[in-house]
PDB file of the backbone (N, CA, C, O) and the ligand in Angstrom, with CONECT records:
HET     ZN  A 101       1
ATOM      1  N   MET A   1    -122.961  -3.204  44.349  1.00  0.00           N
ATOM      2  CA  MET A   1    -122.563  -4.001  45.562  1.00  0.00           C
ATOM      3  C   MET A   1    -123.841  -3.890  46.617  1.00  0.00           C
ATOM      4  O   MET A   1    -124.394  -2.836  46.929  1.00  0.00           O
ATOM      5  N   TYR A   2    -124.181  -5.207  47.092  1.00  0.00           N
ATOM      6  CA  TYR A   2    -125.352  -5.184  48.158  1.00  0.00           C
ATOM      7  C   TYR A   2    -124.908  -4.458  49.490  1.00  0.00           C
ATOM      8  O   TYR A   2    -123.766  -4.275  49.911  1.00  0.00           O
ATOM      9  N   GLN A   3    -126.121  -4.093  50.034  1.00  0.00           N
ATOM     10  CA  GLN A   3    -125.817  -3.358  51.394  1.00  0.00           C
ATOM     11  C   GLN A   3    -126.834  -3.968  52.365  1.00  0.00           C
ATOM     12  O   GLN A   3    -127.732  -4.714  51.976  1.00  0.00           O
ATOM     13  N   CYS A   4    -126.670  -3.650  53.532  1.00  0.00           N
ATOM     14  CA  CYS A   4    -127.253  -4.278  54.658  1.00  0.00           C
ATOM     15  C   CYS A   4    -128.839  -4.492  54.520  1.00  0.00           C
ATOM     16  O   CYS A   4    -129.407  -5.520  54.888  1.00  0.00           O
ATOM     17  N   LYS A   5    -129.479  -3.383  53.940  1.00  0.00           N
ATOM     18  CA  LYS A   5    -130.770  -3.238  53.613  1.00  0.00           C
ATOM     19  C   LYS A   5    -131.174  -4.267  52.417  1.00  0.00           C
ATOM     20  O   LYS A   5    -132.317  -4.718  52.351  1.00  0.00           O
ATOM     21  N   ASP A   6    -130.375  -4.537  51.676  1.00  0.00           N
ATOM     22  CA  ASP A   6    -130.607  -5.366  50.588  1.00  0.00           C
ATOM     23  C   ASP A   6    -130.597  -6.827  51.053  1.00  0.00           C
ATOM     24  O   ASP A   6    -131.256  -7.717  50.516  1.00  0.00           O
ATOM     25  N   VAL A   7    -129.797  -6.982  52.086  1.00  0.00           N
ATOM     26  CA  VAL A   7    -129.750  -8.346  52.609  1.00  0.00           C
ATOM     27  C   VAL A   7    -130.908  -8.523  53.375  1.00  0.00           C
ATOM     28  O   VAL A   7    -131.570  -9.548  53.214  1.00  0.00           O
ATOM     29  N   ALA A   8    -131.255  -7.648  54.206  1.00  0.00           N
ATOM     30  CA  ALA A   8    -132.450  -7.642  54.986  1.00  0.00           C
ATOM     31  C   ALA A   8    -133.625  -8.111  54.155  1.00  0.00           C
ATOM     32  O   ALA A   8    -134.391  -8.979  54.576  1.00  0.00           O
ATOM     33  N   LYS A   9    -133.782  -7.458  52.819  1.00  0.00           N
ATOM     34  CA  LYS A   9    -134.929  -7.544  51.948  1.00  0.00           C
ATOM     35  C   LYS A   9    -134.846  -8.926  51.397  1.00  0.00           C
ATOM     36  O   LYS A   9    -135.913  -9.526  51.267  1.00  0.00           O
ATOM     37  N   GLU A  10    -133.822  -9.479  51.078  1.00  0.00           N
ATOM     38  CA  GLU A  10    -133.531 -10.833  50.298  1.00  0.00           C
ATOM     39  C   GLU A  10    -133.359 -12.045  51.093  1.00  0.00           C
ATOM     40  O   GLU A  10    -133.405 -13.187  50.634  1.00  0.00           O
ATOM     41  N   ALA A  11    -133.144 -11.710  52.388  1.00  0.00           N
ATOM     42  CA  ALA A  11    -132.742 -12.696  53.446  1.00  0.00           C
ATOM     43  C   ALA A  11    -133.738 -14.020  53.426  1.00  0.00           C
ATOM     44  O   ALA A  11    -133.362 -15.188  53.525  1.00  0.00           O
ATOM     45  N   ASN A  12    -134.961 -13.601  53.289  1.00  0.00           N
ATOM     46  CA  ASN A  12    -135.930 -14.743  53.271  1.00  0.00           C
ATOM     47  C   ASN A  12    -135.677 -15.669  52.152  1.00  0.00           C
ATOM     48  O   ASN A  12    -135.484 -16.876  52.296  1.00  0.00           O
ATOM     49  N   ASP A  13    -135.688 -15.020  51.002  1.00  0.00           N
ATOM     50  CA  ASP A  13    -135.577 -15.847  49.629  1.00  0.00           C
ATOM     51  C   ASP A  13    -134.073 -16.539  49.627  1.00  0.00           C
ATOM     52  O   ASP A  13    -133.838 -17.611  49.070  1.00  0.00           O
ATOM     53  N   TYR A  14    -133.122 -15.774  50.319  1.00  0.00           N
ATOM     54  CA  TYR A  14    -131.747 -16.496  50.185  1.00  0.00           C
ATOM     55  C   TYR A  14    -131.699 -17.778  50.971  1.00  0.00           C
ATOM     56  O   TYR A  14    -131.153 -18.773  50.494  1.00  0.00           O
ATOM     57  N   ILE A  15    -132.266 -17.782  52.185  1.00  0.00           N
ATOM     58  CA  ILE A  15    -132.451 -18.839  53.063  1.00  0.00           C
ATOM     59  C   ILE A  15    -133.435 -19.918  52.307  1.00  0.00           C
ATOM     60  O   ILE A  15    -133.092 -21.100  52.324  1.00  0.00           O
ATOM     61  N   ASP A  16    -134.445 -19.602  51.756  1.00  0.00           N
ATOM     62  CA  ASP A  16    -135.322 -20.526  51.084  1.00  0.00           C
ATOM     63  C   ASP A  16    -134.678 -21.048  49.784  1.00  0.00           C
ATOM     64  O   ASP A  16    -135.110 -22.101  49.317  1.00  0.00           O
ATOM     65  N   GLY A  17    -133.701 -20.406  49.180  1.00  0.00           N
ATOM     66  CA  GLY A  17    -133.220 -20.773  47.995  1.00  0.00           C
ATOM     67  C   GLY A  17    -133.857 -20.329  46.626  1.00  0.00           C
ATOM     68  O   GLY A  17    -133.596 -20.697  45.481  1.00  0.00           O
ATOM     69  N   ASN A  18    -134.742 -19.456  47.086  1.00  0.00           N
ATOM     70  CA  ASN A  18    -135.606 -18.794  45.835  1.00  0.00           C
ATOM     71  C   ASN A  18    -134.995 -17.769  45.329  1.00  0.00           C
ATOM     72  O   ASN A  18    -135.694 -16.756  45.327  1.00  0.00           O
ATOM     73  N   ILE A  19    -133.980 -17.653  44.910  1.00  0.00           N
ATOM     74  CA  ILE A  19    -133.126 -16.593  44.431  1.00  0.00           C
ATOM     75  C   ILE A  19    -132.185 -16.933  43.280  1.00  0.00           C
ATOM     76  O   ILE A  19    -131.594 -18.005  43.153  1.00  0.00           O
ATOM     77  N   SER A  20    -132.117 -15.832  42.415  1.00  0.00           N
ATOM     78  CA  SER A  20    -131.215 -16.018  41.285  1.00  0.00           C
ATOM     79  C   SER A  20    -129.747 -16.166  41.600  1.00  0.00           C
ATOM     80  O   SER A  20    -129.329 -15.651  42.637  1.00  0.00           O
ATOM     81  N   LEU A  21    -128.932 -16.818  40.810  1.00  0.00           N
ATOM     82  CA  LEU A  21    -127.382 -16.996  41.150  1.00  0.00           C
ATOM     83  C   LEU A  21    -126.760 -15.667  41.241  1.00  0.00           C
ATOM     84  O   LEU A  21    -125.875 -15.443  42.066  1.00  0.00           O
ATOM     85  N   ARG A  22    -127.177 -14.809  40.450  1.00  0.00           N
ATOM     86  CA  ARG A  22    -126.497 -13.459  40.433  1.00  0.00           C
ATOM     87  C   ARG A  22    -126.718 -12.712  41.806  1.00  0.00           C
ATOM     88  O   ARG A  22    -125.830 -12.110  42.409  1.00  0.00           O
ATOM     89  N   LYS A  23    -128.094 -12.844  42.231  1.00  0.00           N
ATOM     90  CA  LYS A  23    -128.424 -12.277  43.596  1.00  0.00           C
ATOM     91  C   LYS A  23    -127.882 -12.970  44.717  1.00  0.00           C
ATOM     92  O   LYS A  23    -127.532 -12.382  45.740  1.00  0.00           O
ATOM     93  N   ARG A  24    -127.793 -14.319  44.540  1.00  0.00           N
ATOM     94  CA  ARG A  24    -127.010 -14.928  45.615  1.00  0.00           C
ATOM     95  C   ARG A  24    -125.511 -14.663  45.807  1.00  0.00           C
ATOM     96  O   ARG A  24    -124.906 -14.662  46.880  1.00  0.00           O
ATOM     97  N   PHE A  25    -125.002 -14.431  44.543  1.00  0.00           N
ATOM     98  CA  PHE A  25    -123.448 -14.357  44.601  1.00  0.00           C
ATOM     99  C   PHE A  25    -123.353 -12.719  45.119  1.00  0.00           C
ATOM    100  O   PHE A  25    -122.354 -12.465  45.792  1.00  0.00           O
ATOM    101  N   GLY A  26    -124.133 -11.793  44.909  1.00  0.00           N
ATOM    102  CA  GLY A  26    -123.957 -10.367  45.454  1.00  0.00           C
ATOM    103  C   GLY A  26    -124.188 -10.431  46.818  1.00  0.00           C
ATOM    104  O   GLY A  26    -123.465  -9.751  47.548  1.00  0.00           O
ATOM    105  N   LEU A  27    -125.110 -11.161  47.328  1.00  0.00           N
ATOM    106  CA  LEU A  27    -125.485 -11.373  48.810  1.00  0.00           C
ATOM    107  C   LEU A  27    -124.167 -12.025  49.438  1.00  0.00           C
ATOM    108  O   LEU A  27    -123.668 -11.500  50.433  1.00  0.00           O
ATOM    109  N   PHE A  28    -123.665 -13.037  48.928  1.00  0.00           N
ATOM    110  CA  PHE A  28    -122.597 -13.669  49.157  1.00  0.00           C
ATOM    111  C   PHE A  28    -121.274 -12.931  49.544  1.00  0.00           C
ATOM    112  O   PHE A  28    -120.625 -13.067  50.581  1.00  0.00           O
ATOM    113  N   LEU A  29    -121.052 -12.217  48.605  1.00  0.00           N
ATOM    114  CA  LEU A  29    -120.072 -10.954  48.607  1.00  0.00           C
ATOM    115  C   LEU A  29    -120.043 -10.130  49.838  1.00  0.00           C
ATOM    116  O   LEU A  29    -119.023  -9.972  50.509  1.00  0.00           O
ATOM    117  N   HIS A  30    -121.351  -9.540  50.150  1.00  0.00           N
ATOM    118  CA  HIS A  30    -121.734  -8.685  51.121  1.00  0.00           C
ATOM    119  C   HIS A  30    -121.469  -9.463  52.464  1.00  0.00           C
ATOM    120  O   HIS A  30    -120.914  -8.874  53.392  1.00  0.00           O
ATOM    121  N   LEU A  31    -121.846 -10.736  52.577  1.00  0.00           N
ATOM    122  CA  LEU A  31    -121.755 -11.492  53.691  1.00  0.00           C
ATOM    123  C   LEU A  31    -120.262 -11.655  54.114  1.00  0.00           C
ATOM    124  O   LEU A  31    -119.883 -11.760  55.280  1.00  0.00           O
ATOM    125  N   ILE A  32    -119.559 -11.662  53.135  1.00  0.00           N
ATOM    126  CA  ILE A  32    -117.903 -11.849  53.325  1.00  0.00           C
ATOM    127  C   ILE A  32    -117.381 -10.789  54.125  1.00  0.00           C
ATOM    128  O   ILE A  32    -116.638 -11.038  55.075  1.00  0.00           O
ATOM    129  N   VAL A  33    -117.767  -9.432  53.765  1.00  0.00           N
ATOM    130  CA  VAL A  33    -117.302  -8.282  54.470  1.00  0.00           C
ATOM    131  C   VAL A  33    -118.114  -7.797  55.701  1.00  0.00           C
ATOM    132  O   VAL A  33    -117.653  -6.934  56.447  1.00  0.00           O
ATOM    133  N   CYS A  34    -119.448  -8.421  55.920  1.00  0.00           N
ATOM    134  CA  CYS A  34    -120.336  -7.686  56.744  1.00  0.00           C
ATOM    135  C   CYS A  34    -120.660  -8.799  57.988  1.00  0.00           C
ATOM    136  O   CYS A  34    -121.496  -9.670  57.752  1.00  0.00           O
ATOM    137  N   SER A  35    -120.114  -8.769  59.069  1.00  0.00           N
ATOM    138  CA  SER A  35    -120.376  -9.678  60.036  1.00  0.00           C
ATOM    139  C   SER A  35    -121.642  -9.544  60.646  1.00  0.00           C
ATOM    140  O   SER A  35    -122.174 -10.515  61.183  1.00  0.00           O
ATOM    141  N   CYS A  36    -122.204  -8.371  60.611  1.00  0.00           N
ATOM    142  CA  CYS A  36    -123.485  -7.971  61.050  1.00  0.00           C
ATOM    143  C   CYS A  36    -124.493  -8.749  60.412  1.00  0.00           C
ATOM    144  O   CYS A  36    -125.443  -9.185  61.063  1.00  0.00           O
ATOM    145  N   CYS A  37    -124.328  -9.015  58.855  1.00  0.00           N
ATOM    146  CA  CYS A  37    -125.433  -9.569  58.162  1.00  0.00           C
ATOM    147  C   CYS A  37    -125.205 -11.102  58.393  1.00  0.00           C
ATOM    148  O   CYS A  37    -126.182 -11.833  58.556  1.00  0.00           O
ATOM    149  N   ARG A  38    -123.902 -11.608  58.409  1.00  0.00           N
ATOM    150  CA  ARG A  38    -123.584 -12.916  58.696  1.00  0.00           C
ATOM    151  C   ARG A  38    -124.550 -13.378  60.083  1.00  0.00           C
ATOM    152  O   ARG A  38    -125.323 -14.335  60.051  1.00  0.00           O
ATOM    153  N   ASN A  39    -124.375 -12.651  61.077  1.00  0.00           N
ATOM    154  CA  ASN A  39    -124.893 -13.023  62.421  1.00  0.00           C
ATOM    155  C   ASN A  39    -126.486 -12.987  62.188  1.00  0.00           C
ATOM    156  O   ASN A  39    -127.204 -13.866  62.666  1.00  0.00           O
ATOM    157  N   TYR A  40    -126.968 -11.982  61.468  1.00  0.00           N
ATOM    158  CA  TYR A  40    -128.345 -11.805  61.072  1.00  0.00           C
ATOM    159  C   TYR A  40    -128.835 -13.144  60.409  1.00  0.00           C
ATOM    160  O   TYR A  40    -129.775 -13.716  60.960  1.00  0.00           O
ATOM    161  N   LEU A  41    -128.282 -13.703  59.268  1.00  0.00           N
ATOM    162  CA  LEU A  41    -128.745 -14.949  58.540  1.00  0.00           C
ATOM    163  C   LEU A  41    -128.454 -15.945  59.456  1.00  0.00           C
ATOM    164  O   LEU A  41    -129.160 -16.950  59.370  1.00  0.00           O
ATOM    165  N   GLN A  42    -127.547 -15.928  60.362  1.00  0.00           N
ATOM    166  CA  GLN A  42    -127.387 -17.031  61.209  1.00  0.00           C
ATOM    167  C   GLN A  42    -128.627 -17.272  62.089  1.00  0.00           C
ATOM    168  O   GLN A  42    -129.268 -18.322  62.132  1.00  0.00           O
ATOM    169  N   GLN A  43    -128.872 -16.144  62.786  1.00  0.00           N
ATOM    170  CA  GLN A  43    -130.140 -16.019  63.821  1.00  0.00           C
ATOM    171  C   GLN A  43    -131.267 -16.598  62.946  1.00  0.00           C
ATOM    172  O   GLN A  43    -131.837 -17.618  63.332  1.00  0.00           O
ATOM    173  N   ILE A  44    -131.619 -16.009  61.795  1.00  0.00           N
ATOM    174  CA  ILE A  44    -132.796 -16.460  61.108  1.00  0.00           C
ATOM    175  C   ILE A  44    -132.756 -18.000  60.751  1.00  0.00           C
ATOM    176  O   ILE A  44    -133.762 -18.705  60.675  1.00  0.00           O
ATOM    177  N   ARG A  45    -131.514 -18.408  60.553  1.00  0.00           N
ATOM    178  CA  ARG A  45    -131.482 -19.908  60.171  1.00  0.00           C
ATOM    179  C   ARG A  45    -131.792 -20.660  61.542  1.00  0.00           C
ATOM    180  O   ARG A  45    -132.641 -21.543  61.663  1.00  0.00           O
ATOM    181  N   SER A  46    -130.997 -20.189  62.525  1.00  0.00           N
ATOM    182  CA  SER A  46    -131.398 -21.033  63.741  1.00  0.00           C
ATOM    183  C   SER A  46    -132.623 -20.986  64.481  1.00  0.00           C
ATOM    184  O   SER A  46    -132.962 -21.820  65.320  1.00  0.00           O
ATOM    185  N   THR A  47    -133.295 -19.938  64.121  1.00  0.00           N
ATOM    186  CA  THR A  47    -134.671 -19.418  64.623  1.00  0.00           C
ATOM    187  C   THR A  47    -135.608 -20.544  63.744  1.00  0.00           C
ATOM    188  O   THR A  47    -136.395 -21.324  64.280  1.00  0.00           O
ATOM    189  N   ILE A  48    -135.395 -20.471  62.526  1.00  0.00           N
ATOM    190  CA  ILE A  48    -136.445 -21.344  61.701  1.00  0.00           C
ATOM    191  C   ILE A  48    -136.214 -22.729  61.946  1.00  0.00           C
ATOM    192  O   ILE A  48    -137.212 -23.449  62.002  1.00  0.00           O
ATOM    193  N   SER A  49    -135.014 -23.272  62.113  1.00  0.00           N
ATOM    194  CA  SER A  49    -134.760 -24.621  62.428  1.00  0.00           C
ATOM    195  C   SER A  49    -135.275 -25.148  63.765  1.00  0.00           C
ATOM    196  O   SER A  49    -135.653 -26.300  63.976  1.00  0.00           O
ATOM    197  N   THR A  50    -135.229 -23.992  64.765  1.00  0.00           N
ATOM    198  CA  THR A  50    -135.861 -24.190  66.081  1.00  0.00           C
ATOM    199  C   THR A  50    -137.408 -24.465  66.001  1.00  0.00           C
ATOM    200  O   THR A  50    -137.964 -25.351  66.650  1.00  0.00           O
ATOM    201  N   ILE A  51    -138.000 -23.662  65.186  1.00  0.00           N
ATOM    202  CA  ILE A  51    -139.456 -23.666  65.016  1.00  0.00           C
ATOM    203  C   ILE A  51    -139.592 -24.987  64.133  1.00  0.00           C
ATOM    204  O   ILE A  51    -140.594 -25.644  64.417  1.00  0.00           O
ATOM    205  N   THR A  52    -138.897 -25.441  63.255  1.00  0.00           N
ATOM    206  CA  THR A  52    -139.092 -26.699  62.635  1.00  0.00           C
ATOM    207  C   THR A  52    -138.990 -27.943  63.464  1.00  0.00           C
ATOM    208  O   THR A  52    -139.661 -28.926  63.150  1.00  0.00           O
ATOM    209  N   ILE A  53    -138.233 -27.961  64.450  1.00  0.00           N
ATOM    210  CA  ILE A  53    -137.891 -29.032  65.316  1.00  0.00           C
ATOM    211  C   ILE A  53    -139.039 -28.972  66.287  1.00  0.00           C
ATOM    212  O   ILE A  53    -139.787 -29.941  66.420  1.00  0.00           O
ATOM    213  N   LEU A  54    -139.196 -27.882  66.953  1.00  0.00           N
ATOM    214  CA  LEU A  54    -140.018 -27.828  68.333  1.00  0.00           C
ATOM    215  C   LEU A  54    -141.511 -27.951  67.654  1.00  0.00           C
ATOM    216  O   LEU A  54    -142.313 -28.778  68.088  1.00  0.00           O
ATOM    217  N   LYS A  55    -141.817 -27.115  66.609  1.00  0.00           N
ATOM    218  CA  LYS A  55    -143.163 -26.858  66.267  1.00  0.00           C
ATOM    219  C   LYS A  55    -143.569 -27.137  64.743  1.00  0.00           C
ATOM    220  O   LYS A  55    -144.068 -26.274  64.021  1.00  0.00           O
ATOM    221  N   PRO A  56    -143.311 -28.360  64.373  1.00  0.00           N
ATOM    222  CA  PRO A  56    -143.222 -28.519  62.832  1.00  0.00           C
ATOM    223  C   PRO A  56    -144.650 -28.040  62.220  1.00  0.00           C
ATOM    224  O   PRO A  56    -144.667 -27.549  61.092  1.00  0.00           O
ATOM    225  N   LYS A  57    -145.849 -28.185  62.971  1.00  0.00           N
ATOM    226  CA  LYS A  57    -147.029 -27.749  62.437  1.00  0.00           C
ATOM    227  C   LYS A  57    -147.117 -26.141  62.333  1.00  0.00           C
ATOM    228  O   LYS A  57    -147.887 -25.582  61.552  1.00  0.00           O
ATOM    229  N   GLU A  58    -146.315 -25.515  63.133  1.00  0.00           N
ATOM    230  CA  GLU A  58    -146.377 -24.135  63.080  1.00  0.00           C
ATOM    231  C   GLU A  58    -145.429 -23.532  62.025  1.00  0.00           C
ATOM    232  O   GLU A  58    -145.527 -22.334  61.762  1.00  0.00           O
ATOM    233  N   LYS A  59    -144.580 -24.254  61.452  1.00  0.00           N
ATOM    234  CA  LYS A  59    -143.606 -23.948  60.350  1.00  0.00           C
ATOM    235  C   LYS A  59    -144.296 -23.240  59.205  1.00  0.00           C
ATOM    236  O   LYS A  59    -143.873 -22.152  58.816  1.00  0.00           O
ATOM    237  N   SER A  60    -145.343 -23.822  58.656  1.00  0.00           N
ATOM    238  CA  SER A  60    -146.119 -23.314  57.477  1.00  0.00           C
ATOM    239  C   SER A  60    -146.803 -21.956  57.771  1.00  0.00           C
ATOM    240  O   SER A  60    -147.093 -21.125  56.910  1.00  0.00           O
ATOM    241  N   THR A  61    -147.033 -21.834  59.170  1.00  0.00           N
ATOM    242  CA  THR A  61    -147.993 -20.619  59.372  1.00  0.00           C
ATOM    243  C   THR A  61    -147.050 -19.461  59.964  1.00  0.00           C
ATOM    244  O   THR A  61    -147.496 -18.343  60.222  1.00  0.00           O
ATOM    245  N   THR A  62    -145.766 -19.809  60.148  1.00  0.00           N
ATOM    246  CA  THR A  62    -144.994 -18.935  60.670  1.00  0.00           C
ATOM    247  C   THR A  62    -144.382 -17.870  59.510  1.00  0.00           C
ATOM    248  O   THR A  62    -143.803 -18.262  58.496  1.00  0.00           O
ATOM    249  N   ASN A  63    -144.589 -16.615  59.805  1.00  0.00           N
ATOM    250  CA  ASN A  63    -144.318 -15.569  58.755  1.00  0.00           C
ATOM    251  C   ASN A  63    -142.919 -15.235  58.959  1.00  0.00           C
ATOM    252  O   ASN A  63    -142.527 -14.493  59.859  1.00  0.00           O
ATOM    253  N   THR A  64    -142.015 -15.928  57.913  1.00  0.00           N
ATOM    254  CA  THR A  64    -140.593 -15.886  58.018  1.00  0.00           C
ATOM    255  C   THR A  64    -140.036 -14.545  57.678  1.00  0.00           C
ATOM    256  O   THR A  64    -138.941 -14.171  58.096  1.00  0.00           O
ATOM    257  N   LYS A  65    -140.898 -13.747  56.825  1.00  0.00           N
ATOM    258  CA  LYS A  65    -140.467 -12.389  56.351  1.00  0.00           C
ATOM    259  C   LYS A  65    -140.603 -11.503  57.498  1.00  0.00           C
ATOM    260  O   LYS A  65    -139.718 -10.663  57.662  1.00  0.00           O
ATOM    261  N   ASP A  66    -141.599 -11.563  58.335  1.00  0.00           N
ATOM    262  CA  ASP A  66    -141.861 -10.845  59.518  1.00  0.00           C
ATOM    263  C   ASP A  66    -140.812 -11.111  60.563  1.00  0.00           C
ATOM    264  O   ASP A  66    -140.334 -10.205  61.245  1.00  0.00           O
ATOM    265  N   LEU A  67    -140.482 -12.309  60.668  1.00  0.00           N
ATOM    266  CA  LEU A  67    -139.527 -12.836  61.496  1.00  0.00           C
ATOM    267  C   LEU A  67    -138.090 -12.279  61.219  1.00  0.00           C
ATOM    268  O   LEU A  67    -137.310 -11.898  62.091  1.00  0.00           O
ATOM    269  N   ALA A  68    -137.876 -12.291  59.969  1.00  0.00           N
ATOM    270  CA  ALA A  68    -136.632 -11.776  59.498  1.00  0.00           C
ATOM    271  C   ALA A  68    -136.498 -10.306  59.811  1.00  0.00           C
ATOM    272  O   ALA A  68    -135.384  -9.906  60.147  1.00  0.00           O
ATOM    273  N   LYS A  69    -137.397  -9.546  59.749  1.00  0.00           N
ATOM    274  CA  LYS A  69    -137.495  -8.245  59.969  1.00  0.00           C
ATOM    275  C   LYS A  69    -137.183  -7.837  61.545  1.00  0.00           C
ATOM    276  O   LYS A  69    -136.441  -6.924  61.908  1.00  0.00           O
ATOM    277  N   LYS A  70    -137.857  -8.647  62.304  1.00  0.00           N
ATOM    278  CA  LYS A  70    -137.485  -8.537  63.906  1.00  0.00           C
ATOM    279  C   LYS A  70    -136.402  -8.846  64.116  1.00  0.00           C
ATOM    280  O   LYS A  70    -135.814  -8.138  64.934  1.00  0.00           O
ATOM    281  N   LEU A  71    -135.762  -9.813  63.608  1.00  0.00           N
ATOM    282  CA  LEU A  71    -134.266 -10.244  63.960  1.00  0.00           C
ATOM    283  C   LEU A  71    -133.218  -9.119  63.400  1.00  0.00           C
ATOM    284  O   LEU A  71    -132.203  -8.847  64.041  1.00  0.00           O
ATOM    285  N   ARG A  72    -133.524  -8.507  62.203  1.00  0.00           N
ATOM    286  CA  ARG A  72    -132.795  -7.597  61.661  1.00  0.00           C
ATOM    287  C   ARG A  72    -132.628  -6.350  62.648  1.00  0.00           C
ATOM    288  O   ARG A  72    -131.573  -5.781  62.925  1.00  0.00           O
ATOM    289  N   ASP A  73    -134.026  -6.032  63.155  1.00  0.00           N
ATOM    290  CA  ASP A  73    -133.905  -4.794  64.135  1.00  0.00           C
ATOM    291  C   ASP A  73    -133.121  -5.095  65.380  1.00  0.00           C
ATOM    292  O   ASP A  73    -132.590  -4.239  66.089  1.00  0.00           O
ATOM    293  N   ILE A  74    -133.098  -6.465  65.589  1.00  0.00           N
ATOM    294  CA  ILE A  74    -132.169  -6.845  66.831  1.00  0.00           C
ATOM    295  C   ILE A  74    -130.859  -6.686  66.483  1.00  0.00           C
ATOM    296  O   ILE A  74    -130.147  -5.878  67.078  1.00  0.00           O
ATOM    297  N   SER A  75    -130.433  -7.414  65.522  1.00  0.00           N
ATOM    298  CA  SER A  75    -129.025  -7.713  65.116  1.00  0.00           C
ATOM    299  C   SER A  75    -128.337  -6.549  64.359  1.00  0.00           C
ATOM    300  O   SER A  75    -127.107  -6.480  64.358  1.00  0.00           O
ATOM    301  N   CYS A  76    -129.061  -5.676  63.745  1.00  0.00           N
ATOM    302  CA  CYS A  76    -128.254  -4.680  62.953  1.00  0.00           C
ATOM    303  C   CYS A  76    -128.692  -3.370  63.072  1.00  0.00           C
ATOM    304  O   CYS A  76    -129.875  -3.208  62.769  1.00  0.00           O
ATOM    305  N   ASN A  77    -128.127  -2.470  63.396  1.00  0.00           N
ATOM    306  CA  ASN A  77    -128.523  -1.106  63.700  1.00  0.00           C
ATOM    307  C   ASN A  77    -127.642  -0.177  62.845  1.00  0.00           C
ATOM    308  O   ASN A  77    -127.506   0.985  63.228  1.00  0.00           O
ATOM    309  N   ASN A  78    -127.056  -0.574  61.767  1.00  0.00           N
ATOM    310  CA  ASN A  78    -126.121   0.302  61.032  1.00  0.00           C
ATOM    311  C   ASN A  78    -126.496   0.915  59.755  1.00  0.00           C
ATOM    312  O   ASN A  78    -125.689   1.230  58.881  1.00  0.00           O
ATOM    313  N   ASP A  79    -127.822   1.072  59.693  1.00  0.00           N
ATOM    314  CA  ASP A  79    -128.230   1.633  58.363  1.00  0.00           C
ATOM    315  C   ASP A  79    -127.873   3.247  58.329  1.00  0.00           C
ATOM    316  O   ASP A  79    -128.124   3.914  57.326  1.00  0.00           O
TER     317      ASP A  79
HETATM  318 ZN    ZN A 101    -124.566  -5.941  56.019  1.00  0.00          ZN2+
END
């Protein structure tokens, strides 16, 4: 069973879709039970889409892994 730290580790690939079906399903199961990680992924998605809309040129240079880690620190403190 996936835990919050696993979600944090895989969040970037999960959002990008670069993830195996097995992993995706494991994360999905965790997201059903963990509102913390749901909020976390939602925040990443909205932040990325904001960057994409407002600063298209910066999208490719934005470090989404770093971003994901920062957001996780904000949204999730239950390790
Ligand atoms: Zn979680």
